[in-house]
C-alpha positions in Angstrom: 25.5 3.4 8.7 27.5 3.7 11.9 24.4 4.8 13.9 22.4 1.9 12.6 25.2 -0.5 13.3 25.4 0.7 16.9 21.6 0.6 17.4 21.2 -2.9 16.0 24.5 -4.4 17.2 22.8 -7.1 19.3 20.2 -8.3 16.8 20.1 -11.7 15.0 20.2 -11.4 11.2 18.4 -10.9 8.9 16.1 -8.2 10.4 13.7 -5.5 9.3 13.9 -2.0 10.7 12.0 1.3 10.7 13.5 4.7 11.5 10.7 6.4 13.6 12.2 9.9 13.0 11.9 9.5 9.2 8.5 7.9 9.6 7.3 10.9 11.5 8.7 13.3 8.9 6.8 11.4 6.2 3.6 11.6 8.2 4.0 15.4 8.3 4.8 15.6 4.6 1.9 13.5 3.6 -0.5 15.4 5.9 0.5 18.7 4.3 0.0 17.2 0.8 -3.4 15.8 1.7 -4.7 19.3 2.4 -7.0 18.5 5.3 -8.7 15.7 3.5 -9.6 12.8 5.7 -6.9 10.0 5.6 -7.6 6.3 5.3 -4.6 4.1 5.9 -3.9 1.2 3.5 -3.1 -1.8 5.7 -1.5 -3.8 3.0 1.4 -1.3 2.9 2.0 -1.7 6.7 1.0 -5.3 7.8 1.8 -4.8 11.5 -1.0 -4.3 14.0 1.3 -2.3 16.4 2.5 -0.1 13.6 -1.0 0.6 12.4 -1.9 1.7 16.0 1.1 4.0 16.0 0.0 5.6 12.7 -3.6 6.0 13.8 -2.3 7.9 16.9 0.0 10.2 14.8 -1.7 10.8 11.4 -3.8 14.0 11.4 -7.3 13.6 10.0 -7.2 9.8 10.3 -10.6 8.4 9.4 -10.1 4.6 9.2 -8.5 1.7 7.4 -8.5 0.3 3.9 -8.0 -3.5 4.4 -7.1 -6.1 1.8 -9.0 -9.3 2.8 -12.0 -10.1 4.9 -9.9 -12.4 7.2 -7.5 -9.5 7.8 -10.4 -7.2 8.7 -11.7 -9.8 11.2 -8.2 -9.9 12.8 -8.0 -6.1 13.1 -11.6 -5.8 14.4 -10.9 -8.4 17.1 -7.9 -6.4 18.1 -9.8 -3.2 18.7 -9.6 -1.4 15.4 -12.6 0.1 13.6 -13.9 2.0 10.5 -12.9 -0.4 7.7 -13.2 -0.2 4.0 -12.4 -3.5 2.3 -10.3 -2.4 -0.7 -11.2 -5.4 -2.8 -14.3 -7.5 -3.4 -14.4 -10.6 -1.2 -16.2 -14.0 -1.6 -14.9 -15.7 1.5 -18.1 -16.8 3.2 -16.7 -17.7 6.7 -14.8 -14.5 7.1 -17.7 -12.4 5.8 -20.1 -14.0 8.2 -17.7 -13.2 11.0 -17.7 -9.6 9.8 -21.5 -9.6 9.9 -21.3 -10.4 13.6 -18.9 -7.5 14.1 -21.4 -5.2 12.3 -24.1 -6.3 14.6 -21.8 -5.5 17.5 -21.3 -1.9 16.2 -18.2 -2.1 14.0 -18.2 0.2 11.0 -17.4 -2.0 8.0 -17.9 -1.3 4.3 -17.5 -3.9 1.5 -16.3 -3.2 -2.0 -18.3 -4.1 -5.1 -18.1 -3.3 -8.8 -20.4 -6.1 -10.2 -23.9 -7.4 -9.6 -22.7 -10.9 -8.8 -20.5 -9.7 -5.9 -23.3 -7.6 -4.5 -25.9 -10.3 -4.9 -23.7 -12.7 -3.0 -23.2 -10.2 -0.2 -26.9 -9.4 0.0 -27.7 -13.1 0.3 -25.2 -13.5 3.2 -26.5 -10.3 4.9 -30.1 -11.5 4.6 -29.3 -14.9 6.2 -27.3 -13.1 9.0 -30.2 -10.6 9.5 -27.9 -7.6 9.1 -27.6 -4.6 6.8 -24.1 -4.2 5.1 -22.6 -1.0 3.8 -21.0 -1.2 0.3 -18.7 1.0 -1.7 -18.8 1.1 -5.5 -15.4 0.9 -7.1 -14.9 2.9 -10.4 -12.4 2.0 -13.1 -10.3 5.1 -13.8 -7.8 3.5 -16.1 -7.0 4.9 -19.5 -7.3 2.4 -22.4 -5.5 3.5 -25.6 -5.1 1.8 -28.9 -1.6 0.7 -28.0 -1.6 0.4 -24.2 -4.0 -0.2 -21.3 -2.7 2.5 -18.9 -3.9 1.6 -15.4 -5.0 -1.5 -13.5 -7.5 -4.1 -14.6 -9.9 -4.0 -11.7 -13.4 -2.5 -11.6 -15.9 -3.3 -14.4 -17.5 0.2 -14.0 -15.9 2.2 -16.9 -18.9 4.3 -18.1 -21.6 6.4 -16.5 -24.2 4.0 -18.1 -22.6 1.0 -16.4 -22.6 2.9 -13.1 -26.2 3.9 -13.4 -27.3 0.3 -14.1 -25.4 -1.1 -11.1 -26.8 1.6 -8.8 -30.3 0.7 -10.0 -29.6 -3.0 -9.2 -28.0 -2.3 -5.9 -30.9 -0.1 -4.6 -33.2 -3.1 -5.1 -31.2 -5.2 -2.6 -32.8 -4.8 0.8 -29.8 -5.8 2.9 -27.2 -3.5 1.3 -26.7 0.2 1.6 -24.5 2.3 -0.8 -22.2 4.1 1.6 -19.3 5.2 -0.6 -17.5 5.5 -3.9 -13.9 4.8 -4.7 -12.0 6.0 -7.7 -8.4 4.9 -7.4 -6.0 6.5 -9.9 -3.6 3.6 -10.0 -1.7 4.8 -13.1 -0.8 8.0 -11.2 -0.5 6.8 -7.6 1.3 3.5 -8.4 3.5 4.3 -11.5 6.7 6.2 -11.0 7.0 9.1 -13.5 10.8 9.4 -13.4 12.3 6.1 -14.4 15.9 5.6 -15.5 14.8 5.8 -19.2 14.0 9.5 -20.0 12.0 8.4 -23.1 9.8 6.1 -21.0 9.4 8.8 -18.4 8.2 11.2 -21.1 5.6 8.7 -22.2 4.4 8.0 -18.7 4.1 11.7 -17.8 2.1 12.3 -21.0 -0.3 9.4 -20.3 -0.7 10.5 -16.7 -1.6 14.0 -17.8 -4.3 12.5 -20.1 -5.5 10.3 -17.3 -6.0 13.3 -15.0 -8.4 14.8 -17.4 -10.5 11.6 -17.6 -10.4 11.0 -13.9 -11.5 14.5 -13.0 -14.5 14.3 -15.4 -15.6 10.7 -14.6 -15.3 10.7 -10.9 -17.1 14.0 -10.6 -19.8 13.0 -13.1 -20.5 9.8 -11.0 -20.7 11.8 -7.8 -23.2 14.2 -9.4 -25.3 11.3 -10.8 -25.4 9.7 -7.4 -26.7 12.9 -5.8 -29.3 13.3 -8.5 -30.6 9.8 -7.9 -31.4 10.9 -4.3 -28.6 8.8 -2.7 -26.0 10.4 -0.4 -22.8 8.6 0.5 -20.6 8.8 3.5 -17.4 9.2 1.5 -15.7 9.4 -1.9 -12.3 7.8 -1.7 -9.4 8.4 -4.0 -5.7 8.6 -4.4 -2.7 6.9 -3.1 0.8 8.1 -2.1 1.9 8.8 -5.7 -1.1 11.0 -6.5 -1.9 12.5 -3.2 -1.4 16.2 -4.1 -3.5 15.8 -7.3 -6.3 13.9 -5.5 -6.4 16.3 -2.6 -7.4 19.1 -5.1 -10.4 17.1 -6.3 -13.6 18.6 -4.8 -15.6 15.4 -5.1 -13.1 13.4 -3.0 -13.7 13.5 0.7 -10.9 11.2 1.8 -7.5 9.9 0.4 -5.8 6.6 1.0 -2.2 6.6 2.1 0.0 3.6 2.9 3.4 3.1 1.2 4.4 6.7 1.6 4.9 6.4 5.3 7.8 4.0 4.7 8.8 5.2 1.3 9.9 1.9 -0.3 12.3 1.9 -3.2 9.7 2.1 -6.0 9.0 5.6 -4.8 12.5 6.6 -5.8 11.1 6.9 -9.3 8.6 9.6 -8.6 9.4 13.2 -9.5 9.4 15.8 -6.8 9.0 13.3 -4.0 9.7 14.9 -0.6 9.4 11.6 1.3 12.4 10.0 3.1 13.2 6.3 3.2 12.1 5.0 6.6 12.2 1.2 6.4 14.4 -1.5 5.2 16.2 -4.8 6.2 19.7 -5.8 7.0 21.8 -8.9 6.1 25.1 -10.2 7.5 28.2 -10.6 5.3 29.2 -14.3 5.8 31.6 -14.8 2.8 34.3 -12.9 0.9 35.2 -15.2 -2.0 37.2 -12.5 -3.8 38.7 -9.1 -2.9 35.9 -7.2 -4.7 33.0 -9.5 -3.6 31.1 -10.1 -0.4 28.3 -12.6 0.1 25.3 -11.9 2.4 23.2 -14.6 3.9 19.6 -14.4 2.6 18.2 -11.5 0.7 15.9 -12.8 -2.0 13.0 -10.5 -1.1 11.7 -9.5 -4.5 8.5 -7.4 -4.8 5.4 -8.4 -6.7 4.5 -7.0 -10.1 6.1 -7.2 -13.5 9.5 -9.1 -13.4 11.6 -6.0 -13.8 14.9 -4.9 -12.2 13.0 -2.3 -10.1 11.4 -5.2 -8.1 14.8 -6.0 -6.6 15.7 -4.5 -3.2 17.8 -1.4 -3.3 21.2 -1.5 -1.6 21.5 1.3 1.0 25.1 0.5 2.1 27.5 2.5 -0.3 29.6 1.2 -3.2 27.9 -2.1 -3.7 25.9 -3.6 -6.6 24.1 -6.8 -7.4 25.7 -9.3 -9.9 23.4 -9.4 -12.9 23.8 -13.2 -13.2 22.6 -13.8 -9.6 20.7 -10.8 -8.2 19.1 -11.2 -4.8 19.4 -14.9 -3.9 17.1 -17.2 -1.9 19.8 -18.1 0.7 22.7 -15.9 -0.3 23.2 -12.6 -2.1 26.7 -11.9 -3.6 27.5 -8.2 -4.0 30.3 -6.5 -6.0 32.3 -3.7 -4.4 32.4 -0.8 -6.9 35.1 1.2 -5.2 38.6 0.4 -4.1 37.8 2.4 -0.9 35.2 -0.3 0.1 36.3 -2.1 3.2 33.5 -4.6 3.8 34.4 -7.7 5.7 32.9 -10.9 7.0 30.5 -10.1 9.9 29.5 -6.6 8.6 25.8 -5.4 8.3 24.6 -4.6 4.8 21.4 -2.5 4.6 18.7 -2.6 2.0 15.3 -1.2 1.2 12.5 -3.3 -0.1 10.9 -2.3 -3.4 7.3 -2.4 -2.0 6.3 -1.4 1.4 4.1 -4.0 3.2 5.6 -7.0 1.5 8.7 -6.6 3.6 6.7 -7.6 6.6 5.8 -10.9 5.1 9.5 -11.9 5.5 10.0 -10.9 9.2 8.3 -11.6 12.5 9.1 -8.1 13.8 10.2 -4.6 12.8 13.0 -3.2 14.9 12.7 0.5 15.7 15.3 3.2 15.8 15.1 6.9 16.6 18.0 9.3 16.5 20.4 6.4 16.4 18.9 4.8 19.5 17.2 1.4 19.6 13.5 1.7 20.5 12.3 -1.9 20.7 10.2 -3.7 18.1 6.7 -4.1 16.7 5.3 -7.5 15.6 4.3 -7.9 12.0 1.3 -9.9 10.9 3.7 -12.8 10.4 4.9 -12.4 14.0 1.3 -12.6 15.1 1.0 -15.9 13.2 -1.1 -14.4 10.4 -0.8 -14.6 6.6 -3.7 -13.1 4.7 -2.5 -13.3 1.0 
């Protein structure tokens, strides 16, 4: 904490920070785990143009970006980035027409589909803009069980029959070209397998093992069917930080997606055998001390999206402090209880936290302040600092 305090002593509070040394170590760790697969960086987990450029210059086998909206993709294309895969279907006409112009000007942009209606809408836009658009078919790799839907509710393509029908429909659309497949193992990549409850952890690990068997069969089967139909694709995308080692061993996958792992947000504390290091967080100032065992920070209510569980709270990095269960992380103030008589926190001190999810931290701050080996290294603007908010 002393090194951070010294590096950030002149900053206004609250502020977000990234430790470049830990970030570089995570880049190395994830590169080793991806086993020479091409790497597509998930922009939603970063949300900073300058940080994205830093990663593209330092990540081995970098191949492009997985973006999260059409408008964001326009912004990144206008700022010199290229090789985009929109991670989600989009129906925003104005932004898509702008992307059509970028395609005409030579940008490499691939749109995501999993349903005939999405594809038909894109084909109509492409036809009116007199351009051919590349598309990627998103597969549903979730594992429905009689008692639980294990995975995310996203793609409508859950069987090989559904896939074959969609491919037949897509090949009839003259302004679309099938360029890729994506099979994202959300229930492995995005679900921590080492929660505080050992019973829950046992169930999760069992379901993840069953999921791997389905994923391996279905994604490989789809790739084979596509090849038999005479269609070749530029890439087969899979994975995320939480499943990177498993996905990298899958022969049909040509590229993996990585985002959150570079910062290692707090949710990744619940993954077994994670070798990543926390590299990002935020700091609040102590402005009150109403009792000897209590300090109050100004701000702090930066909860993560998802189910309304305790693991969506920020994690306190500064030692011997805990949230009050009756207040949690507050909109304008966050009271913290000191858990040790040795705690000596006072008004004016910095208290450090880590956000539960990676990119969402940047929605709260205009810039990320950088530190390396205890030395302040300037700052990078976030999307918010560039005046942008995409979702």
